[in-house]
Structure formats: structure tokens, C-alpha cells
C-alpha positions, -999 to 999 in steps of 0.1 A, spaced: -745 -312 -243 -754 -342 -220 -728 -363 -237 -698 -342 -233 -707 -335 -200 -706 -371 -194 -673 -378 -208 -660 -347 -189 -668 -357 -156 -657 -394 -164 -627 -384 -174 -624 -359 -146 -631 -387 -121 -613 -415 -142 -580 -424 -159 -580 -412 -197 -586 -445 -218 -568 -451 -248 -595 -464 -270 -634 -458 -266 -661 -480 -283 -693 -463 -292 -724 -468 -312 -732 -445 -342 -747 -421 -320 -740 -386 -333 -737 -370 -300 -713 -392 -286 -689 -384 -319 -693 -350 -314 -685 -351 -278 -655 -371 -282 -644 -350 -310 -646 -318 -287 -628 -336 -257 -599 -345 -286 -599 -309 -297 -586 -299 -263 -558 -327 -262 -525 -333 -280 -524 -352 -309 -502 -381 -290 -529 -379 -260 -561 -383 -280 -586 -408 -275 -587 -431 -301 -627 -436 -311 -639 -470 -320 -674 -470 -339 -680 -504 -347 -717 -520 -340 -699 -554 -331 -671 -542 -308 -704 -520 -287 -724 -553 -286 -692 -570 -274 -692 -548 -242 -726 -548 -240 -731 -583 -235 -703 -585 -210 -726 -561 -190 -756 -582 -191 -743 -602 -160 -739 -573 -139 -771 -562 -149 -784 -596 -140 -773 -592 -104 -782 -554 -98 -813 -553 -112 -834 -571 -85 -815 -544 -59 -835 -517 -74 -806 -492 -74 -780 -483 -49 -783 -458 -25 -743 -440 -31 -719 -442 -51 -694 -461 -29 -718 -488 -25 -727 -492 -63 -687 -495 -67 -683 -518 -43 -711 -542 -54 -701 -538 -92 -665 -545 -87 -672 -578 -67 -694 -591 -96 -666 -581 -119 -640 -598 -98 -661 -629 -98 -667 -631 -136 -629 -625 -143 -623 -656 -122 -651 -673 -140 -637 -665 -171 -600 -675 -164 -589 -641 -169 -563 -637 -135 -529 -647 -140 -521 -682 -135 -557 -691 -139 -566 -724 -160 -599 -722 -182 -602 -763 -181 -606 -758 -143 -638 -752 -124 -644 -712 -114 -640 -723 -76 -606 -741 -82 -594 -710 -100 -607 -691 -69 -587 -715 -45 -559 -711 -66 -561 -671 -65 -566 -670 -25 -534 -695 -19 -513 -672 -38 
């Protein structure tokens, strides 16, 4: 029931994803199956259940956890959203995931290029 409520709330407040990578948790599978049961076949969410895919996603969150853990949490959702989006933007610049970025340049050079455009 908790996983079902989580997915229902997440889908209500955000765009519907095309794919979701989950671990082998039975509650997540049953919750997504019940969500997909109410959707048409072309709108259903693809469930990707692979240990290695989930590990990649979890490792990407490692840097967010590293920054937010000393903060001891957030007082409200808005401040969490702003802080985490800033951390994500910095990580994207560092990884060269912005348009026109060069992975052979330093992160600051990519940031300077982004600000100049």
C-alpha cells in the first residue's frame, strides 16, 4: 500500500515517465502493475528491473547525498527542490552533459561557456 501511494503521489505531482528502473522489491512491482492497470497500453510505464541499472541510478545520487547529509535535512520542500536542482546542475556541468560542453575541458570552462551563451 505504501509503494502504491508513493507512485500515485509521484505521478500526480510530476510528469509520467516512460520507464522506471527499480530493484527486485515485490512491493514496487505490484504497485507499478496496479498503476499500469489503470492506463491504456500505449501510456503504460515500462518497468526496467535490473540490478545493474538500479545501481547506476543509485551511484548518481551519491553526490547529492554527500552534499545534503551535513545539512541534516530540509525544512520545506521548496528549499529541498532548489538546493537539489542546483547540485544536479553543477554535476551536469562537471560531467559535460550540457549542450556544447567539451568533456576535455575543466568544469569551470564549461560553466563559463554556458554563462556566455
